[in-house]
Structures are given as structure tokens and as C-alpha cells.
N, C-alpha and C positions, 0 to 999 in steps of 0.2 A: 078660239080658246087661248088663254094666256099660256106662255111657255113655262118651263120649269124654273124655279127660283134661281137667280144668279148665284154661283158659288164664289166664295172669297176666302182668303186666309184670315182666320179670326185673330191670330196673334199679330199679324201685320196691321190689321185694322185697329186693333187695340193700341199698338205702338204709335200709330198715327194720332189716335185720340190723346195719348199722353203728350205728344208734341203740341197739339192744339191747346189743351188745357194749360200746359207749361208756359206757352208764349202769350196766351190771352187771359188766363185766370179762369176760375170756375164761374164766377158771376159774369165775366165779360164774354164768355163763350155762349153762342146761341146754338140751337139745334141745326140751323143752316150751316154754321161754321163747322160743326162736327160732320155733317153729311158730306160737305165739300172736302174737308181734310181727310176723312176716312174713306172717301170714294164709295159711299154706300147709299142705297136708297133709304128713304125714311122707314119703310116697312121692314127692311133687312136689319136696320139698326135697332129698332124697338124689339123685333122678334129675337134678336141675338143678345142684346145687352140690357134691355129694359129702358127705363127713362134716363134722363140726363144725370140725375144724382147717382143712380146705380152704376152707370158707365163711369162716372167720375171716381167713385169708390174703387172700382176695379182698376182703373187707370192709375190711380194714386198708389195702390198696392203694388202694381207692376213697377212703377217708378221707384218706390221704396226698395223693393227687392234688387233692382238694378244698381241703385246707389250704394247699398250695403255691400253687394257683391264686388263692385268696383273698388270700394274702399278697402275691403279685406284683401283683394288681389294686390293692391298697391302696397299693403303692409308686408307682403311676402318678398319684396325686392331686396336688393343688396344694402349693406350699411347696418349701422346700429339700430336698435329698436326705435330710439327717439328720432333718429334721422329718417326712418321709414314713416313714422307718424307725421312729421313735418312735410315729407314728400307726398304722403297720401292726401293731406289737406290741400296742398298746393295743386295736385292733380285734379281734385274735386272742383276747386275754384276755376282752374283752367278749362275744364269741361263745360262750365257754365258760359264761358265767353264764346264758345262755339255756337251757342244759340243767340248770339247778339246781346249778351248780358241780360238774359231773361230772368236771371236770378235763380232762386231755388223754389221748386214747386211747393215744398213744405212751407217755407217762409212766406211765399206769396199767398198761399191759402190762408195762413194764420192772419196775415196782414189785412186780408179782405173779409175777415170775420168768420173764417171756417170753424173756429173753435166753438161758435155758438150752436152749431149743429152737432148733436151728440154722436151721430154715426160717423161724421167726418172727423170729429175730435178724437174718437176712439182709434181710427186708423192713423191719424197724425201722431198720436202718442206712441204707437208701436215703433215709429221711426226713431224717436228719441231714445226709447228703451233699448232697441237693438243696437243703435250706435253707441250708447253708453256701455252696454255689455262688451262690445268689441274693444272699446278703448280701455275699459277697466282691466280686461284680460291682458291686453298688451302692456299696460303700465305695471301690472303686477309682475309680468315677466321681466320688464325692464328693471324693476326694483330688485328682483331676485338676482339679476345680473350685475347689480351695483351701478346701474346707469341713472338711477334716481336717488336723491338724498334719503337717508334712513328716516323712516317715519312719514313718508309722503302719503297724504290722503289721496289715493288713486281715484276714488269716486268723485271727490271735489275737483280734481284735476281734469277728469274726463268731462264733467259737466261744464267746466270752464272753457275747454276747447270747443265743445259743441256750441255753447253760447256765443263764443267769439266767431266761430265759423259762420253760424247762421246770421249773425249781425252783419258780418262783412259781405255775405252774399246779398243781403237785402240792400244795404247801403251801396254796394258795388254796382247796382243798376244805374246810379247817377255818377259814381266815381269808380270806373272799371279797374283802376290800378290800386284801389284801397288795400286789398289783401297782399299785393306784392310789396306794399310799403311796410306792412307789419310782419310779413313772413320771416325776415331775418331774426326777429325777436323771439320766435317760437321756441327754438332750442334753448335760449337763455332762460326763458320763463320756466320750462320744464325742469331745468337743472338748478334753478335759483334757490330752492328750498322754501319758496313762498307758500307751498302747500303742505309743509310738514306740520304735524300735530304737536302741540306743546306737551 
């Protein structure tokens, strides 16, 4: 008779799935890749997480939660609010380098056509919306403290930084030092008045 099913740590297995999808992409990841990376049997993976898409959606949500939490934590450090924003973006880009310039799971998924799947697109959109809320709140606080020019459109500024960051993460896969080259300009852009409303 077969023995009892092998026990495993669900969160640890899911974290391993995040790494597999992050480095290989959703389309580039096979079931065999997941089984090897998660150290699970086929039956255990399907019984616990469902099919590949269901696993990816859950892994993507875990990745989003971790990225937002890390960004918020970086914003709590020392320095002015604008200095903390620049440092938080720098830390986010530095963390990507630890995976061998794998880029950003969000950007990689969009680049390989993830937005064509409504379920994946819905989860991806939460990443932008949550990031925007965090930045808008921070920029509003900075404006109130006099760190931003009067009349700054904090929503436009937040979306600008998100767009800049995502683009640098994607292009950084072929030019790892790209963000380091533009980082010194971040503080100047925030305080330049370029996003003030007429």
C-alpha cells in the first residue's frame, strides 16, 4: 500500500515557484521546471495549487505583496521624504540584480503578453494601483512639508516614477547599470516643478 502523502511547507514551495516564474517567465516555465524548483511531486503540486495558471496567479500575488511591503519599508528610513523615495527605488532595482538581472516579474509578464489574459491582467493591475497609492500618499506628505513645489500633480508624478522604474527594470536586463545612471537625476526631477499644474 502507498504511504501517507509527503508533507511540505506550502509557503516555502510557493516562494520557490515565484523564483522559477521570475527567472524563466510564465510562458517559459514548464510543469517540469516547477516540479523541480518547488521540489514537489506532480500530484502534490496539482492537489495543492491547481494547474500552472492558478499557481502563477498565486505566485504573482505573493510577489506583489512582497514588493509593496519592501518598498513601504524602505520609505520609513532616515532622510527627507524625497530622499526616501529615491532610495526606495534604488533598493528595488538593487534587489533585482541579486537574481542575475532577471528584471521585474511584473514587467516580464507584460512583455510576454500577460495582459492578454484577463485573469493575469487583473492581478498585474493591482500592482500598479497599489504602488500608485503608496507614492501618491508619500508625495502628498512631501508637498505638505514643503519638499515639492506648490501645485505639484502628485498623481502624475507617481505614475511617472512607476513608468520610469518599470522601464529601467526591463531595459536593465541588457544594461544592468541603466538605473544607476539615471538615479542621480531623480531628486532633481521631483523638485524641478515639471509636474506642477498651470
